[in-house]
N, C-alpha and C positions, 0 to 999 in steps of 0.2 A: 324474422320477427321474433322478439324475445318473449318468453313466457312471464307471467305474473306470479309472484309467490302467493299461493292460497294458504288457508288455515291449515291444511294438512302438512304442507311443507314447512310452514312456520313453527308448528308444533314439533316436527321432526328436528328442526335446527335447535329449538330450545332444549329439547331432550338430550341431544347430543352434546351441546354446550354444557349442560348440567352434569353430564357424565364425565366431562373433562377431555372430550376429544379436541384435537388440535383445530383452531379456527381456520388456519390456512388450508387444511385438508377439507374441512367442511365447505369452505368457499369454492375450492376447486371442483368438488362434487356438484355443487349448485350450478356452477358456470357450465360444466359439461352437460347438465340436464337442460341448458337452454335459457337460464334466467340471466337478466341483464346485470352487468357488474355493478352499476349504481344501486340497483335493488338489493343485491346480495350484501353490499357494504352497509346499506341503511338497516337491513334486517339484522345483521350482526351487531350493529351499534345499538339497536333497540333492545335486543336480548341482553346485551351487556348492561344496559341502563335499567332494566326491569329486575326487581328483587326476585330470588329464586322462588319456585313454587313451594307452598307450605308443605311440611312433612305429611306423608300419607298416613291416615289413621289406621293403625294396626288392627287387623281383624283375621279371624281364622279362615284360611282359603277353603273353598268348597272342594270336596273330594272329587277327582275326575271320574266321569261316567262315560267310558269309552263306548261309542255306538257306531262301530265300523263294521259292515257286513263282510264276513269272511276273514276278519282279523285273526291271526294266529300268534300265540305266544311261544317264545323260545323256552324250552324246558330247562330252566336253570334257577337255582335259588340265589345266584349271585347278582342277577340283573333282571330287571323288568323290561323286556324288549318284545316288540310285536312287529309283524309284517302284515300288509294287506294288499293283495294284487288287485289291480284295476281301480284303484282309488281315483285316479284322474284319467279321463278318456283321451284318445289319440288327438282329436282336434284341439283340445285345450292344451295338451302337451306341446303341439306344434306352435301354437300361438305364443305360448310362454317362451319357447326357445327363441323365437324371433324378437321378442321384447328384450330378452336377456342379451341377445347378440348385439343389439344397438347401444347398450348401456355399459358395456364391460370396462372395468378398470382392474389393476393388479390387486390381488387379495392381500390383506394385511393380517398380522397376528399381534397378540399382546406379548410384552416382554416384562421381566421383573424390573423394578426400579434400578436404574443405573446399567441395565443390560442393553445389549445390542441385538437387533432382530436378526434371525437366521434367514437369509434370502432363499435357502433351499428347503425350508421347513414346509412352506405352503406355496406352491408355484402356480396355482390356478389364477383365473380372473374371476371377478365377482361383480354384482350390482345389487342395489337395493330396489325392491319392487314396491314402490309407494307412489307411482305416478298417476293413480286414479283409473287405470284401465279396468273395464268391466270384468275381464277374465281374472284379474288379480283380486278385485274386491270379492268376487264369487269364491275364489280359492280360499282367501282369508276367512270368510264366513264359514265355509264348509269345514275347514280344518278345525276352528274353534268349536263349532257345533258338534263335530265328530268326537272331539276330545272331552266335551263337557266342561270347557274352560272359558271364562269371559274373555272377549277379544281385547279388553283393556289391559290384560296381563300378557299379551302377545307382542313380541317385537315384530317390526316389518319383515315380510318374507324376503329372503336373500336368494338371488340366483347365482350359481357357480358353474364355471366352464373349465374343463380340463382337456387339454390337447395331449398328444402322444408324449410320454415322458413326465407329464405333470402329476403331482400327487399332493397329499396332505398327510404329513407324518403323524405317528400316534399322539393323540391329545384327548383331553376331556373338554366337555362343553360347560361344566359348572365353573363358577368363578373362584379363583383363589382369593384370599383375603385382600391382597393388594390390588387384584383386578376388580373386586366388588366395590372398593373405594372409588375406582375410576369409572366403572360402568354402572354403578347403582344410581338411582335417581329418586325424586320425590314420589314417583309412581311405581318404580320397579326395584326389586331386590335380586335375590339369587336366582339363577336359571333352574327351572324345574324339569320340564320335558323338552325334548328335541323331536321335531317332526320333519322327516326328509322325504322327498319325492323324486324318483328317477324320471326325467322327461325324455330320455332316449336310451339306447343300448349301444355302447361302444362295440367296435368289432372285436376287441380283446382287451383284457385287463379292466381296471377301474372298479373292482370290487370294493365294498366296505367291510373292513376287517376288524372285528372286536378281538384285540390281541390277547386279552387275559382269559377269554373263554373259548379260544381257538375256534371262532366262528367267522366265516367270510360269506357275505350275502352278494350275490352276483346281480348287477343292475338289470332291471327289467322295466320297460317303459310303462309309466302309470302306477308303479308299485310304490307304496308308502312304507317307510321304516320308521318306527318311533320308539322311544325309550325314556324311562324316568332316570334323570341324572343323580337323584339323591337317595340316601338311605332313609329309613323311617325316622332317624334322629334329626334329619334335616342337613346332615353333613353330606359332602359330595361322595358319590360312589365310584371309587377307582376302577371297578370292573367295567365301567362304561367307556374306558379308554379305547378309542377306535382310530382307524387310519383309512384315508382315501387312497387305495392302492394305485400305483402308477398306471396310466392308460398305455397300452402297448400297440393299439391300432384303432383309428377312428378318434372319436372324441366322446366325452361324457358331459351331460348337462343335468344339473339337479336343482332343486329348490329346498332350502332349509328354513324352518321356522322354529324360533325358541319361544318358550313360555317363561314367564317370571313369577316369582313370589313377591308379595308386598314386602317393602323393605324392612330389615331388622327382624324378620319372622323365621322361626325355625320349627313351626308346627308340623305335624305329620302331613305328607304330601304324596300319597301313593294310591293307585287305583284299587278297587275291589278285585279279589282273585278272579281270574278268567281261566277256564279249563281247557283252552285250546292247545293243541300240540303244534310244534314248529317243524316244518320240513324245509330246511334250507341246506344247500350244499355247503358242508364244512371243508376247510382246507386240510390236506393230509398233514 
């Protein structure tokens, strides 16, 4: 029995069409999620026939107020990065792993105009977590509340699965100008914060390495890692360049959530100073 496209999925479709995503790829995702081919085709036609959403009225974004018990900040003036152990409990981690397992598809990357994707740059599998499950809704609400950022400025949570040998080479999460043209929308502009949660612990490998500050964070089930992608000027902070290190035994499953700034806005977007120290194993 096929599923019906509800308001949540229709909004997801409209947002991604306005971002410039390939319609064939969007249709393939919807078909994999169990929606009927006729419904998917009609939804795409309806989106194409409807004028784009009106531009978002620019306003100064609220300064994030991080309220995560036990959060620790990495002691660096180059990057605003935190970890928080036990952000997600074991039962929720296990339930989310099973949801992700059922929806996986090959991960994608952005490429410069006229460029070709590097099939070895990101070799994991991924899925969007917007199917309406209670555990996902609870997670989304908890992350937004913990960060002090409105949920309307949050992208859907994304699950990622890494098998032995799979990795995500060094990259940044903020958008370059050509990417912002593609992935910006009437509601969303530049990416501000990244919030990542480890759902399990691989037997070996799979650390998250911030290459320009010589820091590797080892996966620990339920632990959150989150950082500000931008400088105070609103420009991207290149010190946030990070790598999903290759898994060498077992598998790694994570969730990533990105927050956005209203479009065409470059106001200050950093949290108030936090005086915690970071105790994370750094690579030699």
